[in-house]
KETOR-351736 format. One line per field, with one value per residue: residue in one letter; x, y, z of N, C-alpha, C, CB in turn. Coordinates in Angstrom, 1 decimal, m for minus. Glycine has a CB too. Layout:
! residues N
lolo = c(A  ...)
nxx = c(X  ...)
nyy = c(Y  ...)
nzz = c(Z  ...)
caxx = c(X  ...)
cayy = c(Y  ...)
cazz = c(Z  ...)
cxx = c(X  ...)
cyy = c(Y  ...)
czz = c(Z  ...)
cbxx = c(X  ...)
cbyy = c(Y  ...)
cbzz = c(Z  ...)
//
This chain:
! residues 115
lolo = c(M  K  S  E  N  S  N  V  I  M  D  F  L  A  N  S  I  F  I  S  I  T  T  P  L  L  L  L  T  I  L  S  V  F  F  Q  T  R  K  T  K  Y  H  P  I  G  G  T  V  I  N  M  L  I  N  F  K  R  L  H  H  Y  M  A  D  L  S  A  K  Y  K  T  F  R  I  L  S  P  F  H  G  E  I  F  T  T  D  P  A  I  V  E  Y  I  L  K  T  N  F  E  N  Y  G  K  P  L  D  A  L  L  V  G  V  P  N)
nxx = c(57.3  57.1  55.0  52.9  52.7  52.1  49.6  48.1  48.3  47.0  44.4  43.7  43.7  41.7  39.5  39.4  39.0  36.5  34.9  35.2  33.9  31.3  30.3  29.8  27.9  25.8  25.1  24.3  22.1  20.4  19.9  18.7  16.3  15.2  14.8  13.2  10.9  7.5  5.9  3.0  0.2  m2.1  m5.5  m6.3  m6.5  m9.6  m10.8  m11.5  m13.3  m13.7  m13.8  m16.1  m17.9  m17.6  m18.6  m21.3  m23.9  m24.0  m23.4  m24.1  m23.5  m20.8  m19.7  m20.3  m18.8  m16.2  m16.4  m16.5  m14.0  m12.2  m12.2  m12.1  m11.7  m10.5  m12.0  m10.9  m11.0  m10.6  m10.5  m10.9  m10.9  m12.7  m13.6  m14.6  m16.2  m16.8  m16.4  m17.4  m16.4  m15.2  m17.4  m19.0  m17.3  m17.3  m20.0  m20.8  m18.8  m17.2  m18.6  m18.7  m16.3  m16.2  m16.8  m19.8  m21.1  m22.7  m25.1  m27.5  m25.9  m25.8  m28.7  m31.4  m30.0  m29.8  m28.6)
nyy = c(21.2  18.5  17.7  19.0  17.8  15.2  15.6  16.4  14.0  12.2  13.4  13.0  10.2  9.7  10.9  9.3  6.8  7.1  7.8  5.4  3.6  4.6  5.0  2.3  1.4  3.3  2.7  0.0  0.4  2.0  0.1  m2.0  m0.8  m0.2  m2.8  m4.0  m2.7  m3.0  m4.1  m2.8  m4.6  m4.5  m4.9  m6.4  m4.3  m3.8  m2.2  1.1  4.2  5.1  2.8  1.8  3.7  3.3  0.7  1.1  0.5  m2.2  m2.5  m4.0  m6.6  m6.3  m5.7  m8.1  m9.9  m9.0  m9.7  m12.4  m12.9  m11.8  m12.2  m10.2  m6.8  m3.6  m0.5  2.2  5.8  9.3  10.7  9.0  5.5  2.4  m0.6  m3.7  m6.7  m10.2  m12.4  m14.8  m15.3  m12.9  m11.1  m12.2  m11.8  m9.0  m8.4  m9.9  m10.2  m7.8  m5.4  m2.7  m1.5  m0.6  2.1  3.9  5.0  8.2  7.6  4.9  2.1  m1.2  m1.7  m2.8  m4.5  m5.1  m2.9)
nzz = c(17.4  16.6  18.1  17.0  14.4  15.3  16.4  14.1  12.6  14.4  14.4  11.7  11.6  13.5  12.3  10.0  11.0  12.3  10.0  8.6  10.2  10.6  8.0  6.8  8.8  8.5  5.9  6.1  7.8  6.2  4.0  5.4  6.3  3.9  2.7  4.7  4.8  4.5  1.8  0.4  m0.5  m3.1  m4.2  m7.4  m10.3  m11.7  m13.6  m14.9  m14.3  m16.8  m18.4  m17.4  m18.4  m21.1  m21.4  m20.7  m21.7  m21.3  m18.6  m16.2  m17.1  m17.6  m15.1  m13.9  m15.4  m14.6  m11.9  m12.1  m13.1  m11.2  m7.7  m5.8  m6.6  m7.8  m8.8  m10.5  m10.2  m11.0  m8.5  m6.4  m5.4  m5.7  m4.0  m4.9  m4.1  m4.4  m2.9  m0.8  1.8  2.6  2.4  4.4  6.6  6.8  7.2  9.5  11.5  11.7  11.2  12.1  11.6  9.0  7.1  6.3  3.2  2.2  0.9  1.3  2.5  1.5  1.4  3.3  4.9  8.3  10.9)
caxx = c(56.9  56.8  53.7  51.9  52.6  51.4  48.2  47.5  48.2  45.9  43.1  43.4  43.4  40.5  38.5  39.3  38.4  35.1  34.3  35.2  33.0  30.0  29.7  29.1  26.7  24.8  24.7  23.5  20.8  19.5  19.5  17.8  15.1  14.7  14.4  12.3  9.6  6.4  5.3  1.6  m0.4  m3.4  m6.3  m6.0  m7.4  m10.5  m11.1  m11.6  m14.6  m13.8  m14.2  m17.6  m18.7  m17.5  m19.5  m22.5  m25.1  m23.9  m22.7  m24.3  m22.7  m19.4  m19.3  m20.4  m17.5  m15.1  m16.6  m16.1  m12.5  m11.5  m13.2  m12.1  m11.0  m10.7  m12.3  m10.3  m11.5  m9.6  m10.5  m11.0  m11.1  m13.7  m13.2  m15.8  m15.9  m17.9  m15.8  m18.3  m15.7  m15.0  m18.7  m19.4  m16.5  m17.7  m21.4  m21.0  m17.8  m16.5  m19.3  m18.5  m15.0  m16.3  m17.6  m20.9  m21.2  m23.8  m26.3  m27.6  m25.0  m26.5  m30.1  m32.1  m29.2  m29.9  m27.3)
cayy = c(20.9  17.2  17.5  19.5  16.7  14.0  16.0  16.3  12.6  11.7  14.0  12.3  8.8  9.7  11.1  8.2  5.7  7.5  7.7  4.0  2.9  5.1  4.8  1.0  1.3  4.0  2.0  m1.1  0.9  2.3  m1.1  m2.8  m0.1  m0.4  m4.2  m4.5  m2.0  m3.9  m3.7  m2.9  m5.3  m4.0  m5.8  m6.1  m3.2  m4.4  m1.3  2.5  4.8  5.2  1.5  1.7  4.5  2.6  m0.5  1.6  m0.2  m3.6  m2.3  m5.1  m7.8  m5.9  m5.9  m9.6  m10.5  m8.7  m10.5  m13.8  m13.0  m11.5  m12.2  m8.8  m6.0  m2.2  0.3  3.5  7.0  10.3  11.2  7.9  4.2  1.6  m2.0  m4.6  m8.1  m11.3  m13.5  m15.0  m15.2  m11.4  m10.5  m12.7  m11.1  m7.6  m8.3  m10.6  m10.0  m6.5  m4.4  m1.3  m1.0  m0.2  3.3  3.8  6.2  9.0  6.9  3.7  1.0  m2.5  m1.5  m4.0  m5.2  m4.4  m2.5)
cazz = c(16.0  16.5  18.7  16.0  13.5  15.9  16.5  12.8  12.3  15.3  13.9  10.5  12.0  14.2  11.3  9.0  11.7  12.4  8.7  8.1  11.0  10.4  6.7  6.7  9.6  7.9  4.7  6.6  8.3  5.0  3.3  6.3  6.3  2.5  2.5  5.7  4.6  4.1  0.5  0.5  m1.6  m3.4  m5.0  m8.8  m10.9  m12.6  m14.6  m14.5  m14.6  m18.3  m18.8  m17.1  m19.3  m22.4  m21.3  m20.0  m22.1  m20.7  m17.3  m15.3  m17.6  m17.5  m13.7  m13.6  m16.0  m13.7  m10.7  m12.4  m13.3  m9.9  m6.6  m5.3  m7.5  m7.7  m9.9  m10.2  m10.8  m10.8  m7.2  m5.4  m5.9  m5.0  m4.0  m5.1  m3.7  m4.4  m2.1  0.4  3.1  2.9  2.7  5.8  7.6  6.9  7.8  10.8  12.6  11.8  10.4  12.6  11.2  7.7  7.0  5.3  2.4  2.5  0.5  2.1  2.1  1.7  1.8  3.8  5.9  9.6  11.5)
cxx = c(56.5  55.4  52.6  51.6  51.8  49.9  47.4  47.3  47.1  44.5  42.8  43.0  42.0  39.3  38.3  38.7  36.9  34.4  34.2  34.3  31.6  29.4  29.1  27.9  25.6  24.2  23.9  22.1  19.9  19.0  18.5  16.4  14.4  14.1  13.3  10.9  8.6  5.8  3.8  1.1  m1.8  m4.2  m6.1  m7.0  m8.3  m10.8  m11.1  m13.1  m14.8  m14.3  m15.7  m18.4  m18.7  m18.5  m20.9  m23.7  m25.1  m23.2  m22.9  m23.5  m21.2  m18.9  m19.4  m19.2  m16.3  m15.2  m16.2  m14.6  m11.8  m12.6  m13.2  m11.2  m11.3  m11.1  m11.8  m11.0  m10.5  m9.5  m10.5  m11.1  m12.1  m13.3  m14.5  m15.3  m17.1  m17.4  m16.7  m17.7  m15.5  m16.3  m19.2  m18.6  m17.0  m19.1  m21.5  m20.0  m17.3  m17.2  m19.0  m17.2  m15.1  m17.2  m18.7  m20.9  m22.5  m25.1  m26.3  m26.7  m25.8  m27.9  m30.8  m31.3  m29.3  m28.6  m27.1)
cyy = c(19.4  16.9  18.0  18.4  15.5  14.4  15.9  14.8  11.9  12.2  13.2  10.9  8.8  9.9  9.9  7.0  5.9  7.3  6.2  3.2  3.3  4.9  3.4  0.9  2.1  3.3  0.7  m0.7  1.3  1.1  m1.9  m2.1  m0.3  m1.8  m4.7  m3.7  m2.9  m3.3  m3.9  m3.6  m4.8  m5.0  m5.4  m5.0  m3.9  m3.5  0.2  3.0  4.9  3.9  1.3  2.5  3.9  1.4  m0.1  0.8  m1.7  m3.6  m3.5  m6.4  m7.5  m6.2  m7.4  m10.3  m10.2  m9.5  m11.9  m14.0  m12.8  m11.6  m10.9  m8.0  m4.5  m1.6  1.7  4.6  8.1  10.7  10.2  6.5  3.4  0.2  m2.8  m6.0  m9.0  m12.5  m13.7  m14.9  m13.7  m10.8  m10.9  m12.0  m9.6  m7.5  m8.9  m10.1  m8.6  m5.4  m2.9  m0.7  m0.4  1.0  3.2  5.1  7.0  8.3  5.6  2.6  m0.3  m2.3  m2.8  m4.8  m4.5  m4.0  m3.2)
czz = c(15.9  17.1  17.8  14.9  14.0  16.1  15.1  12.4  13.1  14.8  12.6  10.8  12.6  13.3  10.4  9.7  11.9  11.1  8.3  9.0  10.7  9.0  6.5  7.6  9.0  6.6  5.1  7.1  7.2  4.3  4.1  6.3  4.9  2.3  3.5  5.6  4.0  2.8  0.6  m0.7  m1.8  m4.2  m6.5  m9.3  m11.9  m13.8  m14.0  m14.7  m16.1  m18.9  m18.5  m18.0  m20.7  m22.5  m20.6  m20.4  m21.6  m19.4  m16.4  m15.8  m17.4  m16.0  m13.3  m14.2  m15.1  m12.4  m10.9  m12.6  m12.0  m8.8  m5.9  m6.2  m7.2  m9.0  m9.6  m10.9  m10.4  m9.3  m6.1  m6.1  m5.1  m5.1  m4.0  m4.7  m3.9  m3.7  m0.9  1.7  3.5  3.2  4.1  6.9  7.8  7.6  9.2  11.8  12.7  11.1  10.8  12.1  9.8  7.6  6.0  4.5  2.7  2.1  1.3  1.6  2.5  2.2  2.2  4.7  7.2  10.1  12.8)
cbxx = c(58.1  57.8  53.6  52.3  54.0  52.0  48.1  48.4  49.5  46.2  43.2  44.7  44.4  40.4  38.8  40.6  39.1  35.0  35.0  36.6  33.3  29.9  30.9  30.1  27.1  25.3  25.9  24.3  21.0  20.3  20.8  18.3  15.2  15.7  15.5  12.8  9.7  5.3  5.9  1.0  m0.4  m3.3  m7.8  m6.1  m6.5  m11.8  m12.4  m10.6  m14.7  m12.5  m13.4  m17.8  m18.1  m16.1  m18.9  m22.7  m25.1  m23.2  m23.2  m25.8  m23.0  m19.1  m20.3  m21.7  m17.3  m15.1  m18.0  m16.8  m12.1  m10.9  m12.8  m11.5  m11.4  m9.3  m13.9  m8.8  m12.9  m9.9  m11.6  m12.1  m9.8  m15.1  m12.4  m16.4  m15.3  m18.2  m14.4  m19.0  m14.4  m14.3  m19.7  m19.2  m15.0  m17.9  m22.3  m20.9  m16.7  m15.1  m20.8  m18.5  m14.0  m16.8  m16.8  m22.3  m21.2  m23.7  m26.3  m29.1  m23.7  m25.7  m30.9  m32.4  m27.7  m30.7  m27.4)
cbyy = c(21.1  16.3  18.3  20.8  16.3  13.7  17.4  17.0  11.8  12.1  15.5  12.4  8.2  10.8  12.4  7.9  5.4  9.0  8.5  3.4  3.1  6.6  5.0  m0.1  1.9  5.4  1.5  m1.9  2.1  3.3  m1.9  m2.9  1.4  m0.1  m5.1  m4.3  m0.7  m4.1  m4.5  m1.5  m6.8  m2.7  m5.7  m7.3  m2.1  m4.8  m1.6  3.3  6.1  5.7  0.4  2.1  5.9  2.1  m1.6  3.1  m0.3  m4.5  m1.0  m5.5  m8.0  m4.4  m5.1  m10.2  m9.9  m7.2  m10.3  m14.3  m11.9  m10.0  m13.3  m8.9  m6.3  m1.6  0.4  3.4  7.4  11.5  12.1  8.1  3.4  1.8  m2.4  m4.5  m8.2  m11.6  m13.2  m16.3  m15.9  m10.7  m11.0  m14.2  m11.1  m6.9  m9.1  m12.1  m10.9  m6.7  m4.7  m1.3  m2.0  m1.3  4.5  3.7  5.9  10.3  6.7  3.3  1.1  m3.3  m0.8  m4.9  m5.3  m5.3  m1.0)
cbzz = c(15.1  17.3  20.0  15.3  13.0  17.2  17.1  11.7  12.5  16.7  13.7  9.6  12.8  15.3  10.5  8.4  13.1  12.9  7.7  8.2  12.5  10.8  5.7  7.0  11.0  7.5  3.9  7.7  9.2  4.1  3.0  7.7  6.6  1.5  2.5  7.0  3.8  5.1  m0.7  0.6  m1.4  m4.2  m4.7  m9.7  m11.6  m11.9  m15.3  m15.2  m13.9  m18.9  m18.1  m15.6  m19.4  m22.7  m20.5  m20.3  m23.6  m21.7  m16.6  m15.3  m19.0  m17.9  m12.8  m14.2  m17.4  m13.3  m10.2  m13.7  m14.3  m10.0  m5.6  m3.8  m9.0  m7.2  m10.2  m10.7  m10.2  m11.6  m7.0  m4.4  m5.9  m5.6  m2.7  m6.5  m2.3  m5.9  m1.7  0.3  3.1  1.7  1.6  5.9  7.2  5.5  6.9  10.6  12.3  11.3  10.6  14.1  11.2  6.7  6.7  6.1  0.9  1.8  m1.0  2.2  2.9  2.7  0.6  2.6  5.4  10.5  11.8)
//
């Protein structure tokens, strides 16, 4: 009878020790993954396609105003987003150093720029 009681006590202690060790380790792992995940930074949203339609009569001026306010910005649409930039350093990087990494749309991208 005494051996059964000692087995029950040992099982309880083994389970409680296991739980008391694994619970903080699991919590620390979850917290470290949560805080170490790199937060993706996006360019600011300059507007949407709806804003472009509202400003259709002055679309060139609307885009120029956005370019003056933000050097690089996004225009959102329901199915995709586009990134516009007027920052000379970014344009130079795309054209000179890393042109092959940027996909070309079906219509001619940068007409007049040699490949």
